[in-house]
py3Dmol code that shows the C-alpha trace and the ligand (Angstrom):
import py3Dmol

protein = """\
ATOM      1  CA  MET A   1      -5.758  -9.153  17.114  1.00  0.00           C
ATOM      2  CA  LYS A   2      -5.280  -8.958  13.361  1.00  0.00           C
ATOM      3  CA  ILE A   3      -7.238 -11.357  11.119  1.00  0.00           C
ATOM      4  CA  ALA A   4      -5.974 -12.066   7.614  1.00  0.00           C
ATOM      5  CA  ALA A   5      -6.861 -14.463   4.790  1.00  0.00           C
ATOM      6  CA  LEU A   6      -4.607 -16.401   2.471  1.00  0.00           C
ATOM      7  CA  ASP A   7      -4.332 -19.482   0.305  1.00  0.00           C
ATOM      8  CA  GLY A   8      -7.888 -19.628  -1.068  1.00  0.00           C
ATOM      9  CA  GLY A   9      -9.711 -18.873   2.154  1.00  0.00           C
ATOM     10  CA  ARG A  10      -7.459 -19.889   5.016  1.00  0.00           C
ATOM     11  CA  VAL A  11      -7.943 -17.580   7.990  1.00  0.00           C
ATOM     12  CA  ALA A  12      -4.987 -16.570  10.139  1.00  0.00           C
ATOM     13  CA  LEU A  13      -4.095 -14.327  13.034  1.00  0.00           C
ATOM     14  CA  ILE A  14      -1.009 -12.183  12.653  1.00  0.00           C
ATOM     15  CA  ASP A  15       1.601 -12.686  15.358  1.00  0.00           C
ATOM     16  CA  GLU A  16       4.462 -10.301  14.591  1.00  0.00           C
ATOM     17  CA  ASP A  17       6.154 -11.766  11.496  1.00  0.00           C
ATOM     18  CA  GLU A  18       4.123 -14.965  11.443  1.00  0.00           C
ATOM     19  CA  LEU A  19       0.594 -16.054  10.615  1.00  0.00           C
ATOM     20  CA  ILE A  20      -1.181 -18.488  12.925  1.00  0.00           C
ATOM     21  CA  ASP A  21      -3.588 -20.603  10.885  1.00  0.00           C
ATOM     22  CA  VAL A  22      -6.912 -20.570  12.758  1.00  0.00           C
ATOM     23  CA  SER A  23      -8.952 -22.087   9.893  1.00  0.00           C
ATOM     24  CA  GLU A  24      -9.853 -25.214  11.836  1.00  0.00           C
ATOM     25  CA  LEU A  25     -10.535 -23.311  15.035  1.00  0.00           C
ATOM     26  CA  VAL A  26     -13.165 -21.138  13.324  1.00  0.00           C
ATOM     27  CA  GLY A  27     -14.484 -23.735  10.859  1.00  0.00           C
ATOM     28  CA  ALA A  28     -13.070 -22.101   7.725  1.00  0.00           C
ATOM     29  CA  ARG A  29     -12.483 -24.511   4.858  1.00  0.00           C
ATOM     30  CA  PRO A  30      -9.990 -23.288   2.259  1.00  0.00           C
ATOM     31  CA  GLY A  31     -11.437 -23.400  -1.243  1.00  0.00           C
ATOM     32  CA  GLU A  32     -15.021 -23.598   0.028  1.00  0.00           C
ATOM     33  CA  TRP A  33     -17.913 -21.892  -1.704  1.00  0.00           C
ATOM     34  CA  PRO A  34     -19.291 -19.595  -0.553  1.00  0.00           C
ATOM     35  CA  PRO A  35     -16.045 -18.283   0.952  1.00  0.00           C
ATOM     36  CA  VAL A  36     -17.309 -17.462   4.426  1.00  0.00           C
ATOM     37  CA  GLY A  37     -14.274 -18.364   6.539  1.00  0.00           C
ATOM     38  CA  GLY A  38     -13.647 -14.719   7.396  1.00  0.00           C
ATOM     39  CA  VAL A  39     -17.248 -14.248   8.546  1.00  0.00           C
ATOM     40  CA  ARG A  40     -16.980 -17.395  10.689  1.00  0.00           C
ATOM     41  CA  ALA A  41     -13.773 -16.060  12.241  1.00  0.00           C
ATOM     42  CA  ILE A  42     -15.398 -12.725  13.125  1.00  0.00           C
ATOM     43  CA  ALA A  43     -18.496 -14.420  14.586  1.00  0.00           C
ATOM     44  CA  THR A  44     -16.353 -16.873  16.578  1.00  0.00           C
ATOM     45  CA  PHE A  45     -13.876 -14.347  17.950  1.00  0.00           C
ATOM     46  CA  ALA A  46     -16.516 -11.688  18.672  1.00  0.00           C
ATOM     47  CA  ALA A  47     -18.211 -14.193  20.968  1.00  0.00           C
ATOM     48  CA  ASN A  48     -15.046 -15.855  22.322  1.00  0.00           C
ATOM     49  CA  PRO A  49     -11.725 -14.094  21.793  1.00  0.00           C
ATOM     50  CA  PRO A  50      -9.004 -16.700  21.205  1.00  0.00           C
ATOM     51  CA  LYS A  51      -6.956 -17.638  24.260  1.00  0.00           C
ATOM     52  CA  ARG A  52      -3.245 -18.224  24.177  1.00  0.00           C
ATOM     53  CA  GLU A  53      -3.701 -21.965  24.765  1.00  0.00           C
ATOM     54  CA  ASP A  54      -6.127 -22.222  21.818  1.00  0.00           C
ATOM     55  CA  LEU A  55      -3.361 -20.990  19.541  1.00  0.00           C
ATOM     56  CA  ALA A  56      -0.362 -22.810  20.999  1.00  0.00           C
ATOM     57  CA  ASN A  57      -0.273 -25.810  18.657  1.00  0.00           C
ATOM     58  CA  LEU A  58      -1.701 -24.325  15.484  1.00  0.00           C
ATOM     59  CA  PRO A  59       0.334 -24.230  12.250  1.00  0.00           C
ATOM     60  CA  ARG A  60       2.447 -21.109  11.689  1.00  0.00           C
ATOM     61  CA  ILE A  61       3.327 -19.558   8.325  1.00  0.00           C
ATOM     62  CA  PRO A  62       5.884 -16.782   7.729  1.00  0.00           C
ATOM     63  CA  LEU A  63       4.083 -13.497   6.927  1.00  0.00           C
ATOM     64  CA  GLY A  64       6.808 -12.242   4.602  1.00  0.00           C
ATOM     65  CA  GLY A  65       6.058 -13.038   0.980  1.00  0.00           C
ATOM     66  CA  THR A  66       2.550 -14.277   1.747  1.00  0.00           C
ATOM     67  CA  ARG A  67      -0.076 -13.080  -0.703  1.00  0.00           C
ATOM     68  CA  LEU A  68      -2.875 -11.924   1.558  1.00  0.00           C
ATOM     69  CA  GLU A  69      -6.440 -12.100   0.270  1.00  0.00           C
ATOM     70  CA  CYS A  70      -9.552 -10.086   1.032  1.00  0.00           C
ATOM     71  CA  PRO A  71     -10.224 -10.919   4.694  1.00  0.00           C
ATOM     72  CA  LEU A  72     -14.014 -10.812   4.163  1.00  0.00           C
ATOM     73  CA  PRO A  73     -14.914 -11.768   0.602  1.00  0.00           C
ATOM     74  CA  TRP A  74     -18.506 -12.813   1.420  1.00  0.00           C
ATOM     75  CA  PRO A  75     -20.104 -10.675   4.135  1.00  0.00           C
ATOM     76  CA  ASN A  76     -23.867 -10.400   4.482  1.00  0.00           C
ATOM     77  CA  LYS A  77     -23.665  -6.765   3.299  1.00  0.00           C
ATOM     78  CA  VAL A  78     -21.454  -3.795   2.561  1.00  0.00           C
ATOM     79  CA  ILE A  79     -23.054  -0.616   3.860  1.00  0.00           C
ATOM     80  CA  ALA A  80     -21.584   2.686   2.695  1.00  0.00           C
ATOM     81  CA  PHE A  81     -22.028   6.245   3.933  1.00  0.00           C
ATOM     82  CA  PRO A  82     -21.949   9.066   1.380  1.00  0.00           C
ATOM     83  CA  ALA A  83     -21.207  12.695   2.178  1.00  0.00           C
ATOM     84  CA  ASN A  84     -19.883  12.071   5.676  1.00  0.00           C
ATOM     85  CA  TYR A  85     -17.195  14.785   5.784  1.00  0.00           C
ATOM     86  CA  HIS A  86     -18.133  18.462   5.248  1.00  0.00           C
ATOM     87  CA  ALA A  87     -15.013  19.205   3.181  1.00  0.00           C
ATOM     88  CA  HIS A  88     -15.957  16.464   0.674  1.00  0.00           C
ATOM     89  CA  ILE A  89     -19.506  17.844   0.348  1.00  0.00           C
ATOM     90  CA  ASP A  90     -17.986  21.263  -0.416  1.00  0.00           C
ATOM     91  CA  GLU A  91     -15.710  19.841  -3.125  1.00  0.00           C
ATOM     92  CA  MET A  92     -18.611  17.949  -4.783  1.00  0.00           C
ATOM     93  CA  ARG A  93     -20.642  21.184  -4.883  1.00  0.00           C
ATOM     94  CA  ALA A  94     -17.665  23.045  -6.341  1.00  0.00           C
ATOM     95  CA  ALA A  95     -17.169  20.391  -9.047  1.00  0.00           C
ATOM     96  CA  ASN A  96     -20.792  20.439 -10.173  1.00  0.00           C
ATOM     97  CA  ALA A  97     -23.254  23.149  -9.269  1.00  0.00           C
ATOM     98  CA  LEU A  98     -26.107  20.714 -10.007  1.00  0.00           C
ATOM     99  CA  ILE A  99     -24.917  18.338  -7.302  1.00  0.00           C
ATOM    100  CA  SER A 100     -25.798  19.400  -3.809  1.00  0.00           C
ATOM    101  CA  PRO A 101     -25.366  16.337  -1.647  1.00  0.00           C
ATOM    102  CA  LYS A 102     -27.098  16.290   1.683  1.00  0.00           C
ATOM    103  CA  PRO A 103     -24.851  15.181   4.536  1.00  0.00           C
ATOM    104  CA  ALA A 104     -25.108  11.537   5.613  1.00  0.00           C
ATOM    105  CA  SER A 105     -26.928  12.685   8.773  1.00  0.00           C
ATOM    106  CA  GLY A 106     -29.945  13.596   6.620  1.00  0.00           C
ATOM    107  CA  GLN A 107     -29.419  11.292   3.646  1.00  0.00           C
ATOM    108  CA  GLY A 108     -28.555   7.949   5.219  1.00  0.00           C
ATOM    109  CA  PHE A 109     -26.516   5.210   3.571  1.00  0.00           C
ATOM    110  CA  PHE A 110     -26.479   2.980   0.490  1.00  0.00           C
ATOM    111  CA  LEU A 111     -25.211  -0.509  -0.317  1.00  0.00           C
ATOM    112  CA  LYS A 112     -22.271  -1.493  -2.461  1.00  0.00           C
ATOM    113  CA  ALA A 113     -22.259  -4.955  -4.076  1.00  0.00           C
ATOM    114  CA  ASN A 114     -20.440  -7.527  -1.946  1.00  0.00           C
ATOM    115  CA  SER A 115     -18.932  -8.892  -5.173  1.00  0.00           C
ATOM    116  CA  SER A 116     -16.954  -5.662  -5.580  1.00  0.00           C
ATOM    117  CA  LEU A 117     -14.779  -6.649  -2.586  1.00  0.00           C
ATOM    118  CA  SER A 118     -11.170  -7.463  -3.408  1.00  0.00           C
ATOM    119  CA  GLY A 119      -7.941  -8.045  -1.549  1.00  0.00           C
ATOM    120  CA  PRO A 120      -4.755  -6.081  -0.947  1.00  0.00           C
ATOM    121  CA  PHE A 121      -2.907  -7.726  -3.838  1.00  0.00           C
ATOM    122  CA  ASP A 122      -5.739  -8.042  -6.358  1.00  0.00           C
ATOM    123  CA  GLY A 123      -5.348  -4.742  -8.188  1.00  0.00           C
ATOM    124  CA  ILE A 124      -8.088  -2.391  -9.319  1.00  0.00           C
ATOM    125  CA  VAL A 125      -9.499  -3.292 -12.717  1.00  0.00           C
ATOM    126  CA  LEU A 126     -10.863  -0.278 -14.601  1.00  0.00           C
ATOM    127  CA  PRO A 127     -13.930  -0.947 -16.750  1.00  0.00           C
ATOM    128  CA  ASP A 128     -13.652  -0.209 -20.462  1.00  0.00           C
ATOM    129  CA  LEU A 129     -15.623   3.036 -20.420  1.00  0.00           C
ATOM    130  CA  PRO A 130     -13.807   5.557 -22.638  1.00  0.00           C
ATOM    131  CA  GLY A 131     -14.179   9.122 -21.454  1.00  0.00           C
ATOM    132  CA  ARG A 132     -15.425   8.224 -18.003  1.00  0.00           C
ATOM    133  CA  GLU A 133     -13.492   8.905 -14.795  1.00  0.00           C
ATOM    134  CA  VAL A 134     -13.019   6.392 -11.998  1.00  0.00           C
ATOM    135  CA  HIS A 135     -12.364   8.115  -8.665  1.00  0.00           C
ATOM    136  CA  HIS A 136     -10.756   6.871  -5.453  1.00  0.00           C
ATOM    137  CA  GLU A 137     -12.439   7.425  -2.082  1.00  0.00           C
ATOM    138  CA  CYS A 138     -10.252   6.756   0.976  1.00  0.00           C
ATOM    139  CA  GLU A 139     -12.367   5.212   3.738  1.00  0.00           C
ATOM    140  CA  LEU A 140     -12.112   3.549   7.113  1.00  0.00           C
ATOM    141  CA  ALA A 141     -14.036   0.251   7.099  1.00  0.00           C
ATOM    142  CA  LEU A 142     -15.923  -0.750  10.233  1.00  0.00           C
ATOM    143  CA  ILE A 143     -16.373  -4.488  10.744  1.00  0.00           C
ATOM    144  CA  ILE A 144     -19.381  -5.603  12.777  1.00  0.00           C
ATOM    145  CA  GLY A 145     -18.690  -8.257  15.438  1.00  0.00           C
ATOM    146  CA  LYS A 146     -21.879  -8.997  17.340  1.00  0.00           C
ATOM    147  CA  GLY A 147     -24.960  -8.562  15.169  1.00  0.00           C
ATOM    148  CA  GLY A 148     -28.173  -6.864  16.165  1.00  0.00           C
ATOM    149  CA  ARG A 149     -31.112  -4.606  15.300  1.00  0.00           C
ATOM    150  CA  ASP A 150     -31.939  -1.175  16.703  1.00  0.00           C
ATOM    151  CA  ILE A 151     -28.530  -0.846  18.340  1.00  0.00           C
ATOM    152  CA  SER A 152     -28.337   2.324  20.419  1.00  0.00           C
ATOM    153  CA  ARG A 153     -25.440   4.770  20.186  1.00  0.00           C
ATOM    154  CA  ASP A 154     -24.450   3.786  23.707  1.00  0.00           C
ATOM    155  CA  ALA A 155     -24.292   0.085  22.838  1.00  0.00           C
ATOM    156  CA  ALA A 156     -22.792   0.539  19.372  1.00  0.00           C
ATOM    157  CA  MET A 157     -19.128   0.059  20.226  1.00  0.00           C
ATOM    158  CA  ASP A 158     -19.944  -3.330  21.787  1.00  0.00           C
ATOM    159  CA  HIS A 159     -21.057  -4.454  18.329  1.00  0.00           C
ATOM    160  CA  LEU A 160     -17.946  -3.241  16.527  1.00  0.00           C
ATOM    161  CA  PHE A 161     -15.337  -5.939  15.932  1.00  0.00           C
ATOM    162  CA  GLY A 162     -12.705  -3.783  14.322  1.00  0.00           C
ATOM    163  CA  TYR A 163     -11.393  -1.860  11.354  1.00  0.00           C
ATOM    164  CA  ALA A 164      -9.771  -2.228   7.951  1.00  0.00           C
ATOM    165  CA  CYS A 165      -8.637  -0.010   5.090  1.00  0.00           C
ATOM    166  CA  LEU A 166     -11.185   0.348   2.275  1.00  0.00           C
ATOM    167  CA  VAL A 167     -11.090   2.288  -0.968  1.00  0.00           C
ATOM    168  CA  ASP A 168     -14.532   3.009  -2.422  1.00  0.00           C
ATOM    169  CA  PHE A 169     -13.938   3.259  -6.190  1.00  0.00           C
ATOM    170  CA  VAL A 170     -16.661   4.822  -8.311  1.00  0.00           C
ATOM    171  CA  VAL A 171     -17.352   5.786 -11.915  1.00  0.00           C
ATOM    172  CA  ARG A 172     -18.374   9.437 -11.713  1.00  0.00           C
ATOM    173  CA  GLY A 173     -21.623  10.262 -13.455  1.00  0.00           C
ATOM    174  CA  LYS A 174     -25.361  10.438 -13.108  1.00  0.00           C
ATOM    175  CA  GLU A 175     -26.228   6.762 -13.415  1.00  0.00           C
ATOM    176  CA  GLU A 176     -27.499   4.816 -10.417  1.00  0.00           C
ATOM    177  CA  ARG A 177     -24.885   5.001  -7.670  1.00  0.00           C
ATOM    178  CA  VAL A 178     -24.917   1.296  -6.806  1.00  0.00           C
ATOM    179  CA  MET A 179     -24.068   0.411 -10.419  1.00  0.00           C
ATOM    180  CA  ARG A 180     -21.286   2.993 -10.653  1.00  0.00           C
ATOM    181  CA  LYS A 181     -19.705   1.701  -7.428  1.00  0.00           C
ATOM    182  CA  SER A 182     -20.102  -2.052  -7.886  1.00  0.00           C
ATOM    183  CA  PHE A 183     -17.642  -3.088 -10.580  1.00  0.00           C
ATOM    184  CA  ASP A 184     -15.531  -6.101  -9.577  1.00  0.00           C
ATOM    185  CA  THR A 185     -12.465  -4.960  -7.560  1.00  0.00           C
ATOM    186  CA  PHE A 186     -14.049  -1.570  -6.730  1.00  0.00           C
ATOM    187  CA  CYS A 187     -13.982  -2.290  -2.981  1.00  0.00           C
ATOM    188  CA  PRO A 188     -10.482  -3.337  -1.896  1.00  0.00           C
ATOM    189  CA  LEU A 189     -10.524  -4.260   1.814  1.00  0.00           C
ATOM    190  CA  GLY A 190      -7.572  -5.101   4.022  1.00  0.00           C
ATOM    191  CA  PRO A 191      -4.766  -5.780   4.354  1.00  0.00           C
ATOM    192  CA  TRP A 192      -6.302  -7.458   7.424  1.00  0.00           C
ATOM    193  CA  ILE A 193      -8.906  -6.682  10.081  1.00  0.00           C
ATOM    194  CA  VAL A 194      -7.644  -5.043  13.265  1.00  0.00           C
ATOM    195  CA  SER A 195      -9.729  -5.593  16.376  1.00  0.00           C
ATOM    196  CA  ALA A 196     -11.182  -2.477  17.982  1.00  0.00           C
ATOM    197  CA  ASP A 197      -9.177  -2.906  21.210  1.00  0.00           C
ATOM    198  CA  GLU A 198      -5.992  -2.050  19.281  1.00  0.00           C
ATOM    199  CA  ILE A 199      -7.255   1.476  18.533  1.00  0.00           C
ATOM    200  CA  ALA A 200      -7.070   3.824  21.501  1.00  0.00           C
ATOM    201  CA  ASP A 201      -9.732   6.318  20.385  1.00  0.00           C
ATOM    202  CA  HIS A 202     -12.133   5.829  17.477  1.00  0.00           C
ATOM    203  CA  ARG A 203     -12.602   9.618  17.341  1.00  0.00           C
ATOM    204  CA  ASP A 204      -8.941  10.100  16.486  1.00  0.00           C
ATOM    205  CA  ILE A 205      -7.943   7.843  13.602  1.00  0.00           C
ATOM    206  CA  ASP A 206      -5.823   9.305  10.795  1.00  0.00           C
ATOM    207  CA  LEU A 207      -6.350   8.116   7.256  1.00  0.00           C
ATOM    208  CA  GLN A 208      -4.619   9.066   4.056  1.00  0.00           C
ATOM    209  CA  LEU A 209      -4.447   8.107   0.414  1.00  0.00           C
ATOM    210  CA  LYS A 210      -1.693   8.707  -2.116  1.00  0.00           C
ATOM    211  CA  VAL A 211      -1.617   8.227  -5.867  1.00  0.00           C
ATOM    212  CA  ASN A 212       1.868   7.471  -7.226  1.00  0.00           C
ATOM    213  CA  GLY A 213       3.319   8.766  -3.950  1.00  0.00           C
ATOM    214  CA  GLU A 214       1.449  12.091  -4.062  1.00  0.00           C
ATOM    215  CA  LEU A 215      -0.825  12.824  -1.112  1.00  0.00           C
ATOM    216  CA  ARG A 216      -4.449  13.211  -2.302  1.00  0.00           C
ATOM    217  CA  GLN A 217      -6.571  12.605   0.792  1.00  0.00           C
ATOM    218  CA  SER A 218      -5.793  13.149   4.455  1.00  0.00           C
ATOM    219  CA  ALA A 219      -8.348  13.199   7.247  1.00  0.00           C
ATOM    220  CA  ASN A 220      -9.172  12.178  10.784  1.00  0.00           C
ATOM    221  CA  THR A 221     -12.300  10.465  12.092  1.00  0.00           C
ATOM    222  CA  ARG A 222     -12.905  13.429  14.430  1.00  0.00           C
ATOM    223  CA  ASP A 223     -14.281  15.197  11.315  1.00  0.00           C
ATOM    224  CA  LEU A 224     -16.925  12.576  10.529  1.00  0.00           C
ATOM    225  CA  ILE A 225     -20.449  14.031  10.328  1.00  0.00           C
ATOM    226  CA  VAL A 226     -22.088  10.775  11.449  1.00  0.00           C
ATOM    227  CA  ASP A 227     -19.563   9.237  13.834  1.00  0.00           C
ATOM    228  CA  ILE A 228     -18.853   5.534  14.306  1.00  0.00           C
ATOM    229  CA  PRO A 229     -21.534   4.828  16.954  1.00  0.00           C
ATOM    230  CA  GLY A 230     -23.932   6.917  14.875  1.00  0.00           C
ATOM    231  CA  MET A 231     -23.317   4.832  11.742  1.00  0.00           C
ATOM    232  CA  ILE A 232     -23.947   1.573  13.607  1.00  0.00           C
ATOM    233  CA  ALA A 233     -27.102   2.989  15.194  1.00  0.00           C
ATOM    234  CA  MET A 234     -28.443   4.303  11.874  1.00  0.00           C
ATOM    235  CA  ALA A 235     -27.670   1.144   9.857  1.00  0.00           C
ATOM    236  CA  SER A 236     -29.161  -1.137  12.504  1.00  0.00           C
ATOM    237  CA  SER A 237     -32.333   0.949  12.661  1.00  0.00           C
ATOM    238  CA  VAL A 238     -33.041  -0.327   9.131  1.00  0.00           C
ATOM    239  CA  MET A 239     -31.444  -3.750   8.919  1.00  0.00           C
ATOM    240  CA  THR A 240     -30.230  -6.491  11.219  1.00  0.00           C
ATOM    241  CA  LEU A 241     -26.465  -6.263  11.307  1.00  0.00           C
ATOM    242  CA  GLN A 242     -24.596  -9.568  11.059  1.00  0.00           C
ATOM    243  CA  PRO A 243     -21.093 -10.509  12.187  1.00  0.00           C
ATOM    244  CA  GLY A 244     -18.688  -9.579   9.403  1.00  0.00           C
ATOM    245  CA  ASP A 245     -20.855  -6.828   7.914  1.00  0.00           C
ATOM    246  CA  VAL A 246     -18.723  -4.036   6.473  1.00  0.00           C
ATOM    247  CA  ILE A 247     -19.514  -0.331   6.857  1.00  0.00           C
ATOM    248  CA  ALA A 248     -17.584   2.063   4.606  1.00  0.00           C
ATOM    249  CA  SER A 249     -17.552   5.260   6.634  1.00  0.00           C
ATOM    250  CA  GLY A 250     -17.418   7.805   3.800  1.00  0.00           C
ATOM    251  CA  THR A 251     -14.712   9.697   2.011  1.00  0.00           C
ATOM    252  CA  PRO A 252     -12.991  12.887   3.071  1.00  0.00           C
ATOM    253  CA  ALA A 253     -12.113  15.582   0.525  1.00  0.00           C
ATOM    254  CA  GLY A 254      -9.543  15.042  -2.204  1.00  0.00           C
ATOM    255  CA  VAL A 255     -11.224  12.475  -4.438  1.00  0.00           C
ATOM    256  CA  GLY A 256      -9.882  12.287  -7.971  1.00  0.00           C
ATOM    257  CA  PRO A 257      -9.358  10.091 -11.018  1.00  0.00           C
ATOM    258  CA  VAL A 258      -7.090   7.045 -11.315  1.00  0.00           C
ATOM    259  CA  HIS A 259      -5.582   5.721 -14.521  1.00  0.00           C
ATOM    260  CA  GLU A 260      -3.984   2.533 -15.787  1.00  0.00           C
ATOM    261  CA  GLY A 261      -0.586   2.009 -14.171  1.00  0.00           C
ATOM    262  CA  ASP A 262      -1.301   4.198 -11.139  1.00  0.00           C
ATOM    263  CA  GLU A 263      -0.387   2.979  -7.687  1.00  0.00           C
ATOM    264  CA  VAL A 264      -2.953   3.892  -5.017  1.00  0.00           C
ATOM    265  CA  THR A 265      -1.783   3.643  -1.408  1.00  0.00           C
ATOM    266  CA  ILE A 266      -4.196   3.844   1.494  1.00  0.00           C
ATOM    267  CA  SER A 267      -2.860   3.933   5.038  1.00  0.00           C
ATOM    268  CA  ILE A 268      -4.738   4.201   8.312  1.00  0.00           C
ATOM    269  CA  THR A 269      -2.838   4.728  11.535  1.00  0.00           C
ATOM    270  CA  GLY A 270      -2.984   1.668  13.764  1.00  0.00           C
ATOM    271  CA  VAL A 271      -4.823  -0.326  11.106  1.00  0.00           C
ATOM    272  CA  GLY A 272      -2.458  -0.888   8.189  1.00  0.00           C
ATOM    273  CA  ALA A 273      -1.757   0.014   4.600  1.00  0.00           C
ATOM    274  CA  MET A 274      -2.432  -1.338   1.115  1.00  0.00           C
ATOM    275  CA  ARG A 275      -0.694  -0.527  -2.164  1.00  0.00           C
ATOM    276  CA  LEU A 276      -3.064  -1.142  -5.050  1.00  0.00           C
ATOM    277  CA  ARG A 277      -2.167  -1.305  -8.754  1.00  0.00           C
ATOM    278  CA  VAL A 278      -4.626   0.108 -11.243  1.00  0.00           C
ATOM    279  CA  ILE A 279      -5.087  -2.108 -14.301  1.00  0.00           C
ATOM    280  CA  GLN A 280      -7.121  -1.443 -17.463  1.00  0.00           C
ATOM    281  CA  GLY A 281      -9.705  -4.181 -17.982  1.00  0.00           C
ATOM    282  CA  SER A 282     -11.713  -5.051 -21.086  1.00  0.00           C
ATOM    283  CA  SER A 283     -15.138  -5.581 -19.457  1.00  0.00           C
ATOM    284  CA  GLY A 284     -17.830  -3.068 -18.719  1.00  0.00           C
ATOM    285  CA  ARG A 285     -19.036  -1.675 -22.044  1.00  0.00           C
ATOM    286  CA  HIS A 286     -22.803  -1.335 -22.214  1.00  0.00           C
ATOM    287  CA  PRO A 287     -25.226   1.135 -23.816  1.00  0.00           C
ATOM    288  CA  VAL A 288     -26.334   2.294 -20.350  1.00  0.00           C
ATOM    289  CA  TRP A 289     -23.083   4.289 -20.150  1.00  0.00           C
ATOM    290  CA  ALA A 290     -23.638   6.081 -23.458  1.00  0.00           C
ATOM    291  CA  PRO A 291     -24.060   9.850 -23.185  1.00  0.00           C
ATOM    292  CA  PRO A 292     -27.697  10.978 -23.446  1.00  0.00           C
ATOM    293  CA  THR A 293     -28.715  11.925 -26.991  1.00  0.00           C
ATOM    294  CA  THR A 294     -31.574  14.191 -25.961  1.00  0.00           C
ATOM    295  CA  LYS A 295     -31.851  16.763 -23.239  1.00  0.00           C
ATOM    296  CA  GLU A 296     -33.574  15.412 -20.172  1.00  0.00           C
TER     297      GLU A 296
END
"""
ligand_1 = """\
1
MN
Mn -17.611 6.503 -0.533
"""
view = py3Dmol.view(width=600, height=400)
view.addModel(protein, "pdb")
view.setStyle({"model": 0}, {"cartoon": {"style": "trace"}})
view.addModel(ligand_1, "xyz")
view.setStyle({"model": 1}, {"stick": {}})
view.zoomTo()
view.show()
């Protein structure tokens, strides 16, 4: 099953080259605020996967030419794992001797603002911060289906609904991480959500990211430090997971800057691909980003 969003919050299942509009089935109301149709769809289908007869008479829309939106614009939370591939930890140490990130297994996770979520056709809007670099981080997104607290490793996969492509964009620097990672459009998610049953082995998922056609990041989930059941277990030891929660699983090596006009392509085998345009925005200036005037 692939769940997509379109037309101001309609929710649809992808059936080959068509979209089946399931908005009414899951109680999604296009144009509603808050836009929680995607969360309703995940909660509904995690409990009761749609049957063929449920879908037989629903409206169908051609997929071609449809402008898909972020499938989950309003989850309860976006959890993100830092330093979850050894090769990325090595490259961060090499770039800055002062930075010595602990692996996610001993550091845990952080949160990224939900409002940074954007869709496959929204573009990445760079803040107006002259001299600062914005980096791409190619990540597999985990989408929680059934919620819960204190979920064991053994039970974790029962709580996973599926996967999506996610790029964790970040302004590099020493300011608070949540602020550097939470600009609007800094968390593109999509192009749809693929249910977990469509992926044969969660320990063998290839992901890659290109900038202007040039391969920058290439990895496989077998190299995760904290694996997928481990991430669900760790996150749920702290907070109750809700249907539709997003977990960004961490970036592999190869992060680097993006600039206005760049085209960033993320593709994950069995999940999908997104081609994202990088646009220069005019927002974001604030004294907090000024270089320090005195030595700390
Ligand atoms: Mn990241």
